[in-house]
C-alpha positions as CSV (number, residue, x, y, z in Angstrom):
1,X,42.6,43.8,-0.4
2,X,40.6,43.3,3.0
3,X,37.4,43.0,1.1
4,X,38.6,40.5,-1.3
5,X,40.0,38.5,1.4
6,X,36.7,38.5,3.1
7,X,34.8,37.5,-0.1
8,X,37.2,34.7,-0.8
9,X,37.7,33.3,2.7
10,X,37.0,29.6,3.1
11,X,37.6,29.6,6.9
12,X,34.0,29.4,7.9
13,X,31.6,26.5,7.2
14,X,28.2,27.4,6.1
15,X,25.2,26.2,8.1
16,X,21.7,25.9,7.3
17,X,21.1,29.2,8.9
18,X,23.6,30.9,6.6
19,X,22.1,29.3,3.6
20,X,18.5,30.3,4.8
21,X,19.8,33.9,5.2
22,X,20.6,34.0,1.6
23,X,16.7,34.1,0.9
24,X,16.2,37.4,3.1
25,X,13.9,35.8,5.6
26,X,12.4,39.0,6.8
27,X,11.4,40.0,3.2
28,X,10.0,36.4,2.7
29,X,7.6,36.9,5.7
30,X,6.2,40.0,4.1
31,X,6.0,38.2,0.6
32,X,4.1,35.3,2.1
33,X,1.5,37.4,4.2
34,X,0.8,39.9,1.2
35,X,0.8,36.8,-1.3
36,X,-1.7,34.8,1.1
37,X,-4.1,38.0,1.3
38,X,-4.1,38.0,-2.5
39,X,-5.1,34.5,-2.6
40,X,-7.4,34.7,0.4
41,X,-9.7,37.4,-1.2
42,X,-9.9,35.7,-4.4
43,X,-13.4,34.0,-4.9
44,X,-12.1,30.7,-6.0
45,X,-9.6,30.4,-3.3
46,X,-12.0,28.0,-1.3
47,X,-12.2,25.7,-4.3
48,X,-8.6,24.9,-4.5
49,X,-7.2,21.9,-2.5
50,X,-5.5,23.1,0.6
51,X,-2.2,21.1,0.0
52,X,-1.8,22.5,-3.5
53,X,-2.5,26.2,-2.2
54,X,0.1,25.7,0.4
55,X,2.8,24.3,-2.1
56,X,2.0,27.3,-4.5
57,X,2.2,29.9,-1.7
58,X,5.5,28.3,-0.5
59,X,6.7,28.3,-4.1
60,X,5.8,32.1,-4.3
61,X,7.9,32.7,-1.2
62,X,10.8,30.5,-2.5
63,X,10.8,32.6,-5.7
64,X,11.0,35.8,-3.6
65,X,14.0,34.3,-1.7
66,X,15.8,33.3,-4.9
67,X,15.6,36.9,-6.0
68,X,16.8,37.9,-2.7
69,X,19.8,35.6,-3.0
70,X,20.6,36.7,-6.4
71,X,20.5,40.3,-5.0
72,X,23.2,39.3,-2.4
73,X,25.2,37.6,-5.0
74,X,25.2,40.6,-7.3
75,X,25.9,43.1,-4.5
76,X,28.4,41.2,-2.5
77,X,31.0,43.7,-3.1
78,X,28.9,46.5,-2.1
79,X,27.6,44.7,0.9
80,X,31.2,44.4,2.1
81,X,31.6,48.0,2.4
82,X,28.5,48.9,4.1
83,X,28.2,48.8,7.9
84,X,24.4,47.4,7.5
85,X,25.4,44.6,5.4
86,X,29.2,43.7,5.8
87,X,28.1,40.7,8.4
88,X,26.0,38.8,5.5
89,X,27.3,35.5,4.6
90,X,28.9,36.5,1.3
91,X,31.0,39.4,2.4
92,X,32.2,37.3,5.4
93,X,33.0,34.3,3.2
94,X,30.6,31.8,4.9
95,X,29.2,31.0,1.6
96,X,31.2,31.3,-1.6
97,X,29.8,33.5,-4.6
98,X,29.6,30.6,-7.0
99,X,27.4,28.6,-4.5
100,X,25.0,31.5,-3.9
101,X,24.4,32.1,-7.6
102,X,23.8,28.5,-8.1
103,X,21.5,28.3,-5.0
104,X,19.6,31.3,-6.5
105,X,19.1,29.9,-9.9
106,X,18.0,26.6,-8.7
107,X,15.7,27.9,-5.9
108,X,14.1,30.3,-8.7
109,X,13.6,27.4,-11.2
110,X,12.0,25.2,-8.5
111,X,9.7,27.9,-7.4
112,X,8.4,28.6,-11.0
113,X,8.0,24.8,-11.6
114,X,6.3,24.0,-8.4
115,X,3.8,27.1,-8.6
116,X,3.1,26.1,-12.2
117,X,2.3,22.4,-11.4
118,X,0.4,23.1,-8.2
119,X,-1.5,26.0,-9.3
120,X,-1.4,27.2,-12.9
121,X,1.1,28.7,-15.4
122,X,-0.4,32.2,-15.2
123,X,0.8,32.3,-11.6
124,X,4.2,30.9,-12.6
125,X,4.3,33.6,-15.4
126,X,3.7,36.5,-12.8
127,X,6.1,34.9,-10.3
128,X,8.9,34.6,-12.9
129,X,8.2,38.2,-14.1
130,X,8.3,39.5,-10.5
131,X,11.7,37.6,-10.0
132,X,13.0,39.1,-13.2
133,X,11.9,42.5,-12.4
134,X,13.7,42.5,-9.1
135,X,16.9,40.8,-10.2
136,X,17.5,42.5,-13.4
137,X,15.3,45.6,-13.7
138,X,16.0,46.8,-10.1
139,X,19.3,45.2,-9.0
140,X,21.2,45.4,-12.1
141,X,19.7,48.3,-14.1
142,X,18.1,50.8,-11.7
143,X,19.8,50.5,-8.4
144,X,23.1,51.6,-9.4
145,X,22.1,54.2,-11.9
146,X,19.1,56.5,-10.6
147,X,18.0,57.8,-7.2
148,X,14.4,56.6,-8.5
149,X,15.6,53.0,-8.2
150,X,13.3,52.2,-5.2
151,X,10.3,54.0,-6.8
152,X,10.4,51.9,-9.9
153,X,11.9,48.9,-8.6
154,X,9.4,48.9,-5.9
155,X,7.0,47.1,-8.3
156,X,9.0,43.9,-7.8
157,X,8.0,43.7,-4.2
158,X,4.3,44.7,-5.1
159,X,3.5,41.5,-7.2
160,X,2.9,39.0,-4.4
161,X,-0.8,39.7,-3.9
162,X,-1.1,39.4,-7.8
163,X,0.5,36.1,-7.9
164,X,-1.6,35.1,-4.8
165,X,-4.6,36.0,-6.8
166,X,-3.5,34.1,-9.9
167,X,-2.9,31.0,-7.8
168,X,-6.5,31.1,-7.1
169,X,-8.2,32.4,-10.2
170,X,-5.7,31.5,-13.0
171,X,-5.6,35.2,-14.2
172,X,-5.4,38.8,-12.9
173,X,-8.1,40.4,-14.7
174,X,-9.9,41.8,-11.6
175,X,-9.1,45.2,-10.2
176,X,-8.6,44.0,-6.6
177,X,-5.1,42.4,-6.8
178,X,-3.8,45.6,-8.8
179,X,-5.3,47.6,-6.0
180,X,-3.0,45.7,-3.5
181,X,-0.3,46.0,-5.9
182,X,-0.6,49.7,-6.1
183,X,-0.7,50.1,-2.3
184,X,2.5,48.2,-1.8
185,X,4.1,50.2,-4.8
186,X,3.4,53.5,-3.2
187,X,4.1,52.3,0.3
188,X,7.7,51.1,-0.7
189,X,9.4,54.7,-1.2
190,X,8.4,56.1,2.3
191,X,9.1,52.9,4.0
192,X,12.6,52.4,2.3
193,X,13.5,56.0,2.5
194,X,12.9,56.2,6.3
195,X,15.5,53.6,6.6
196,X,17.8,55.2,4.0
197,X,17.8,58.7,5.8
198,X,19.9,57.2,8.4
199,X,22.3,55.2,5.9
200,X,23.8,57.9,3.9
201,X,27.3,57.2,4.7
202,X,26.8,53.6,3.7
203,X,25.4,54.5,0.3
204,X,28.2,56.9,-0.2
205,X,30.8,54.3,0.4
206,X,29.0,51.8,-1.9
207,X,28.4,54.5,-4.6
208,X,24.7,53.7,-4.6
209,X,22.6,56.8,-5.5
210,X,19.9,56.7,-3.1
211,X,17.4,59.6,-2.8
212,X,18.7,61.0,0.4
213,X,22.3,60.9,-0.9
214,X,21.5,62.4,-4.2
215,X,18.7,64.9,-3.5
216,X,19.4,65.5,0.1
217,X,17.3,64.7,3.3
218,X,14.6,67.7,2.9
219,X,13.8,66.8,-0.7
220,X,13.5,63.1,0.3
221,X,11.5,64.0,3.4
222,X,8.8,66.0,1.1
223,X,8.8,63.0,-1.3
224,X,7.9,60.6,1.6
225,X,5.4,63.0,2.9
226,X,3.8,62.9,-0.6
227,X,3.6,59.4,-1.0
228,X,1.8,59.0,2.4
229,X,-0.7,61.4,1.1
230,X,-1.3,59.6,-2.0
231,X,-1.8,56.3,-0.1
232,X,-4.8,57.7,1.7
233,X,-7.3,57.9,-1.1
234,X,-5.8,54.9,-2.7
235,X,-6.2,52.7,0.4
236,X,-9.8,54.0,0.8
237,X,-10.7,53.2,-3.1
238,X,-11.6,49.6,-2.4
239,X,-14.5,50.7,0.0
240,X,-15.7,53.4,-2.3
241,X,-15.5,50.8,-5.3
242,X,-17.8,48.5,-3.1
243,X,-15.1,45.8,-2.5
244,X,-14.7,46.3,1.2
245,X,-16.9,47.3,4.2
246,X,-16.6,49.7,7.2
247,X,-14.1,47.4,8.9
248,X,-11.5,47.8,6.4
249,X,-12.2,51.6,5.7
250,X,-12.1,52.4,9.3
251,X,-8.7,50.7,9.8
252,X,-7.4,52.1,6.5
253,X,-8.3,55.7,7.6
254,X,-6.8,55.5,11.0
255,X,-3.6,53.7,9.8
256,X,-2.9,56.2,7.0
257,X,-3.7,59.3,9.1
258,X,-1.0,58.0,11.6
259,X,1.4,57.2,8.7
260,X,0.9,60.8,7.4
261,X,1.6,62.4,10.9
262,X,4.7,60.1,11.1
263,X,6.0,61.4,7.7
264,X,5.2,65.0,8.8
265,X,7.2,64.6,12.1
266,X,10.2,63.3,9.9
267,X,9.7,66.3,7.6
268,X,9.9,68.7,10.5
269,X,12.5,66.9,12.5
270,X,16.4,66.4,12.0
271,X,16.2,63.6,14.7
272,X,17.3,60.1,13.4
273,X,14.8,58.5,15.7
274,X,11.8,59.9,14.0
275,X,12.9,58.2,10.8
276,X,13.6,54.9,12.6
277,X,10.1,55.2,14.1
278,X,8.5,55.9,10.8
279,X,10.2,52.8,9.3
280,X,9.1,50.7,12.1
281,X,5.5,51.9,11.8
282,X,5.5,51.5,8.2
283,X,6.0,47.6,8.5
284,X,3.1,47.6,11.0
285,X,1.1,49.8,8.9
286,X,1.2,47.3,5.8
287,X,0.6,44.3,8.0
288,X,-2.3,45.9,9.7
289,X,-3.6,47.3,6.5
290,X,-3.7,43.9,4.7
291,X,-5.0,42.1,7.6
292,X,-8.1,44.3,7.7
293,X,-8.5,44.0,3.9
294,X,-8.3,40.1,4.6
295,X,-10.9,40.0,7.5
296,X,-13.2,42.4,5.7
297,X,-13.3,40.7,2.3
298,X,-12.6,37.1,3.0
299,X,-14.3,36.3,6.4
C-alpha cells in the first residue's frame, strides 16, 4: 500500500532537475567520455565539422539517457523497495510513470534521428542497438532472471566508443573500437559487483538475482579477481598490436596492477570499506585508462 501511494502521489511538482535525473547523469558522463574517446582516436575525426560532431556526441549521450529513463520506468516498483533507489523521482511520485515512459521514447527517437542526420546512419544503428540491448536484453530479460545479468548486459554500456568511432568513420570495421568495447565489457562486472557486495539486502527485497546474493560473497570476489586478471593483457593488447605507444602501455600496466591489488584485498577481506574503495577506484581506473589511450593515439 505504501509503495503504491508513493508511486501515484501527485503532491510534488517535477523540476528540471527531477527530469534530468531520469537520464542518470552519472552514467551519461561516462558515456560521453568513452564515446568521445572512440570518436577522438578515429582517423577521420579531424575531417568532421566540429558542430556536427558535437551534435552527434550529444545525441549519443541523450540516447544513453533515454535508456536510463526506460530502466527507471520499468523498475520503478523495485526502486521503491530498495534503500539505494527509493528516493528516485518515480518511487517518490515527483514524476509520473506515463510521463517518464513518454520522455524515454521521445528522447530515444530524437537521439537516433539527430545522430543519423549529424553524422551517419551507421552510428544511428549502433546507438539504437545499444539502447535496445540495455532496455530489453538487460533490463527486461536478463536482470530479473540470471546472476549473469551484469556480465552479459554489460555489453550495453560498452558500446559508446564503438558509436563514437562510427560517428567519425561511418563504419566499425577496425579492431580499435572493439578493443575499447572489450575493455569496458570486462571492466563492468568487477566494477558493479564491488557495489553489489554491500547491497545484498536491497537486492533480496527487490528479488533481483545479483551474483553476491545468488552465489555468495566469496564466489563473487573470486569472479571479480578473475576479471581484473583478464583486463591486464586485454588492456596491453593495443600496445602489442602497434596501436599505442609507451605512454598508454605504462599507464595501462600501472592502473591494472593496482586494480588487481584492490580485487585481491576485497577477496581476502570481509570489510565493506574495501569493496567501496574498489568501486571508487574502478571509476577512476576507466577514466584514467581511456584518457591515456586518447593522449597516446590522438595527440
